[in-house]
N, C-alpha and C positions, 0 to 999 in steps of 0.2 A: 659222715659215713662210719659204719662200724669197722673195728680193726680187721675183721676177716675180709670185708669188702675192699678195704684199702690195700691189703696185701695181695688179694687175688687179681687186682688190676695192674700190679707193678710188673714192669718188664723184667726178664731174667737178668740177674746181676752179672755185669761184666767185671770179673775179678782182676782184670788188668788195668782198670781205671782206679784212680784214687778212691778210697773208701770214705766218701764225704757226701755232704749235702748236695753238691753241685760240681762234679769233677770235669765237666766239659761243656761246650756250647750245646744248648737245649737239654742239658742235664744228663741224658743217657744215650747210649748208642741207638736207641729206638727213636730219638729226636721227638719225643712227645711234648717236652716243655713243661710237664706237670710234675708235682712232687707229692710223695706220701706224707711229708712232714707237716706239722701244724703251722699255720700262718696266723697273722693277726685277725682278730674277730671284731674289733671296734676301732674307731679313730683314737679313742683314749688309750688303747693298748699299744699304740705306736708313739715313739718319741718324736721330737722335732727332727727334721731332716738335717743330716750332717753331710757336707759336701767337701771333697778334696780334689784339687786340680791334679790331673795326671798327664793327659796328652789329648790330641784331637781324635775323636771317634773311638769310643770304647764300647764295643758291642756286647761282650759277655765276660764273666769272671769265672775262673776255674778255682774252686775252693779245695783246700788241702784236707787230708785227714788230720786229726789232732796229733801234734808232736808229743814227745815224751812228757813235756811239762804242761800239756793240755792246750797250748796255743794253737790257733788255726789261722792260716793266711789265705788270702785270695791273690791269684796271679792274673795279670791283665796284659793285654796287647793293644796298643794304639797305633796311630799312623807312623810314629817315629821311634817308639820305645817299648820296652817290656818292663813291667813293674810288679812290685809285691806290696800288698796292703794288709795290715793287721785286722783281724776280725775278733771283736768281742763287744759287749754292750757298753763298755766304759771308754773305749778309745778307738779311734780310726785314724791311722797314720800311714803314710807312705814309708815303708821300710827301706826300699831301694828302687832305683830306676836306672836302666842302662839303655843307651842308644842302640837301635838296630843297625846291623852292618850295612844294610841296604834299605833305603827309604822307598816305600811303595808310592807309585804315582797316583794322581787323582783318578786317572782312567781305570786303575785297578784297586780302588779303595777297599774292596771286600777281601783282598788278599792279605791274610793275617787277622781277619776279623774272627774267624772260627779257630778255636784252640782246644787242646786236650791236655789233661794232667794225669799221669799214669800212677800206678801203685808204688813206684819208687820215688815219687815226688819230682818227676822230670816233666817239664812244661814244654809242649811241642807247639811251635808257631810257624805257619807257612810264611814264605816271602814270595816275591814275584816269581822266581824260578828256583827257589831253594827251600829247604826245610831246616829248622833250627831247634835244638834241644837246650833248655836252660834248667838250672837247678840252684840250690843253695851252695854258696861257696864253702860253707862248713856244714857237712852233712848232719842233719838232725837239729840244726840251730835255726829257729824261725826268724831270728833277728839278724842273721848274717846277710851279706850282700848277695847279689845274683851273679852267677857265672854262666857263660856260654860254654856248654859241654862239647858240642859238635855241630857241624853243619853239613848238609848234603845238597849239592847242586844237581838239579834234575838233568839227566843226560839229554843232550841236544836232540838225539834221535827219538826221544820220547815226546818231544814237543813239536807243535806245528807252528813254526815261526819262532821269533825270539822269546826270551822269558818275559819280556814286557808285553808281547802279544798273546802269550799263552801261559799266564801265571797260575799258580796254585790258588784255587778258590775254596774247596771244601776239604775237611779232614774229619776222621772218625777213628775209632779203635775197634778192630775185629775181636771176636770172642776168643781167639787163640793168640792174642797179644801183638798183632801187627797194626801198623798205622795204614789206614786206607785214605787216599787222597784223590781229588779230582781237579783237573785244570780247566781253564776257561774254554778251551776248544775241544774238550772231551777226552783227554787222556785220563784213564783210571789206573792207579798204581797201588800196590801193596808193598810196604816198606818195613823191614825189621826195625825195632826200636833202637838198635845200635847202628843203624844205617848201613849194614853190611850186605843186606839182601834187597833187591829191587826188582819187582815184577810189574809188568804193565801191559795194557792193551789200549786201543784207541777206538772211540765211537765215531760213527759218521764217515764221510768221505775222507780219503787219505790226505788230501791237501788242505781242506777247510775245516773238517770236523763238524761238531755241533756245539752250540754255546751252552755252557753251564754257568749259571749266575748265582747259585746258592750252594749250600753244603749237601752232604749225603747221609743216608741212614744205613745202619748195619744190623742184621739179625744174628741170632746165635747159631745159625746153620750155614753161615758164610755168604748169605745174600747181601750184596751191596746195592743200594737203591739210589739211582741217579736220574734226575729229570733234566732233560736238555731242551733246547729250543724246538726240538722235533718230536721227541719220544720220551716215554717213561721206560727205564731199563731196570732189570735185575741182572747185575753182573755177578757171576758166581765165583767166589774164592774157594777153591777145593782144598786148600792147605798147601798145595804145591804150585798152583797156577791160577790165573784169572781166565774165566771162560765166558763166552756168549752162547755156548751150546745148550739147547734145551735138555739134552740128555744129562747134563750136569746140574740142571735146575734153573738155568738162566732163561730170561724171556724179555720180550720187547713189545711195547704197545704204543700206538699213536694216541694222541689226545688232541683236544681243540686248543691248539697252541696260539691261536690269534694271529698267525703269520707275522706280519711286521707291525702289529699294533704296539704302539709305545705311548705311555701316558706318564706324566710327572710322578716321581716316586719309584717307578720300576727301575730295577738295576740291570735288566737285560731282556732278551726276547723270550716269549713263551711264559711258562709258569713263574710266578714270583715266590714260590714256596720251596723251602727245603722239605723233601719227603718226610712224612711222619708215619710211623708204623702203629697200626691198631690191631689189637687182639693178642692175647697171651694164653698159654695153656691149651685148653680145649675150645677156646673161643674161635669164631670165624676170624680169619687173619687177612689184613688189607695193608696196602700202601695208600696214603692219603695226601692229595695235593689240591691246590686251587689252580685252574687252568689260565690260559692267556686271553680269554674272551673279554670284550668290553664290559659285559656283566659276567664276572668270573663265576665259574661253576666249581663246586667242591666235587672232587672225583675220587672214588674208591676203586682200587684195582685188587683183584684177588692176588694175595701174596705168594701162595704156594700153588698146589694143583687146583685147577678150576673144577668146581663140582660137576660131575658128569651130566647132570640134567640141566645145567645152566644154559640159558639162551641169551644171545646179545640183547642189551637193553633197548636197542633200536636198530633199524636197518642201517648197515654200513659201519656200525660201531664194533670195535674189537671185543671179542668175547671175554677178554681179560677184565674189562670194565664192569664193576659190580654196581656202581651208582654214579650218576652225574646230575647234580641239581644246582640251579642258579642260586647264587648268594645275593639276593636282592633286598634283604632286610624287610621282607613283607610287602614290597612294592613291585608288582608285576610290570608296571610301566617304566620302571627305572631303566635309564639308558647307559649308565656307567656305574660299575661297582668293582673296584680294584682292591686287591690285598697283596702286600709285599711280605707278609709275615708267614712263617710256617703255621700249619694248622695245629692248634692246641688240642691234644688228645688225652683222654683218660677213660679207660674202659671202652665202651662203645660210643662215648660222647666225643664230639669234635666241634670246636669253636673257631669262628673266623671273625676278625675285626676289620672294619672298613678303613682303607687308606685312600679313599676317593677325595682328592684335594680340590676338585672342581675347577682345576686350572686349565686354561686354553693355551698355555705356553707350549709352543711346538718343541718336540724333542729333536735333538740333533743326532745324525748318524755318527758324529765324532764322539767317542766315549768320554773324552775329557770334558767337552762342552755339555754332554748329556748329564754327567755326574754333577757338574756345577749347577745346572738347572735343577736337578733333583735336590741338591744340597740347599739351594735357596728356598725352594718350596717347603721342604721338610723343616728348615730352620724356622719358618713362619707358620708351621702347621698347627700351632695353638691359637692362631688369630682367627677372627670371624670369617675372613675371606677364604681361608684354606682348610679350617678345621673339619675333619670328617666325623660323622656320627654313625653309629651302628655296631652292634655285636649280635651275632647269630649263632645259635647252637643247633647242631644236628645230632641225631641218634640213630644208630643202626639197630634194626629190629631183626634178631636172628630167626624168629619164628616166621615172619613174612618175607624175610630177606629183602628188606627195603630200607632206604635211608630217609628219615622223616625229619621235618623241622620240629625241634623241641621248644624253642622260644626265640623271640627277637626283642632286643632292647635298643630303641632308636634315640634314647635320651643320653646315652653314654658316648663320649668321644675318647678314643684311645689313638691319638694322632699318628704315631709312627713306631711305637715300641712293640716288642714281642710279649704277649701276655703269658701268664702262668696260672696255675690253680693248685690249691692244697686239698688233697683227698681227705686228710684228717679233719680239716675245718670245713670242707665242702664249699669252698669259696673260690671264685675266679678273681684274679687281680690283673690290673694293667696300670701303666703310668698314663693317666688321663689328663684332661684339662676342663676347667669350668671358668668361663669368663676370662680366658687366656691364662689362668693360673694353673700351673702344673700341680697334679695331686696323685695320690694313690686311690684308685677306684676298686671297690670290692662288690661283687655280685654273687647272689646265691646260684650255685652251680646247677641246681635242679630247676629253678624257676626263672632265672635271669633278673630277678628283682634286686634293686640296689640295697645293699646292707649298710655300707658306710663309705665315706670318702674322707681322706686326710689331705688337707691343703699342704703344698710344699712351698712354691714361690713362683713369681712371674719372671724372675731373672732368666736370661737365655741359657746360662750354663747349667740349668736344671732340665733342659730339653733332652729327652731320652734319645733322640736321633738314631733310630733303628735298633736301639739296645734292648736286651732282654730284661724283663722283670724276673727277679730271682728270689726264692725263699731261702734265707740263710739258716745256719745250723741252730741259732737261738730263736728262730721263728720271725725274724725281722724281714724287711724288704730291702733288697739291693737292686740298683740299676746303674748301668753306665749312662753317661751323658755325652753331649757333644765335646766337652772338654775335661771330663773327669768321672768321678764315682760319687753316687749318693746312697746313703744308708739311712733307713729309719728303723731303729732298734725296737724290739718288743719290750714293753715295760709293764 
């Protein structure tokens, strides 16, 4: 892509995030998962993979801005600890690791998976019913130990049930510098970064709420986008309060949530996606998710005001829905097509990867047992029995106001990780598998054709296990794994 095109599709900069290549989960408050930075363009341009053991389940890394000496670090959060890793092409080492004050249960494995690093190099990590802020023990020293600066216990009246029943799931940064969080049963809160201010509202019924199983998106106008087991919401942060009033800009729309459909790999009811925001500047603006149907649909909702001449896409559909198309990877007879990843967005392009594990293992209503089943299936998702295949790109056409299939590639398997793309290199990347060997896959963003793949290893500790594929500041590929961090440097 040309530099002007790269810049024109970039979301507005959130100045309260670290000024870095990847300051938070899904990279920006828009949760697009894409990057303007150049990535690798050939297998030879990537070094051999380097692995470091950190902790169980490492979903994303928050990368710092350069320190005064030029060093950059990545902050990570696992099941039991918070850690800091050096970033450069010559060394990858764990600088420090400290135990979390409270260990997340298996039933709430996503609590602490999503994180944010702010402009002051403070790393925010949710716990089951608390929020924690970490930083360097010596300000400005990238090699110093980690210190816990402060913690906030969520008030009991803001939760529905105990903190184990209603843990924090999602976190983001508003454009006026507040932390936005969402709990499993639908409490949405805005918290000052020093933890002295706490504003909240609750979605759904007063006693049971609605289930939130992924993170949240935020726009520059105070919109906080939350998908629950029942509805897609825009909760409005006015700067003083949270609102569900349409007069403040808030809205709610139902979607095809799949009722109680549960298949292996899904972390909750309804949509398996953190909402992604599409459209910047004068472009049409949407919220993008995949829904909860057995053959999942990609769904676009008008983000701001609905065009006055817009008609519902079908009888009975909410007028807020701009598009709803099955993600069937070119097979109209397909009976199951599931995705647990957020939709990868750049410009008007949106990519979905298949997480259809072909398993008939019944899911349990017990969240601990359900997550154990998910873990077993995802652990073996590079094997012939479970490996999913399929990547599909969709493109919004502003002239016809339709969402169209751009391309399908059914030869590529991205078993369980969150994909990314480089606008500068015009390439899609995921942690894929070929013959059970983990690798980096690269596809042409415009055509879907395979450009290269870089083998990593068959060892289980290279399993991406729900983690994000990230483009580092030197153009390399980073990913969390089931037990650590893997880096392939640009060379």
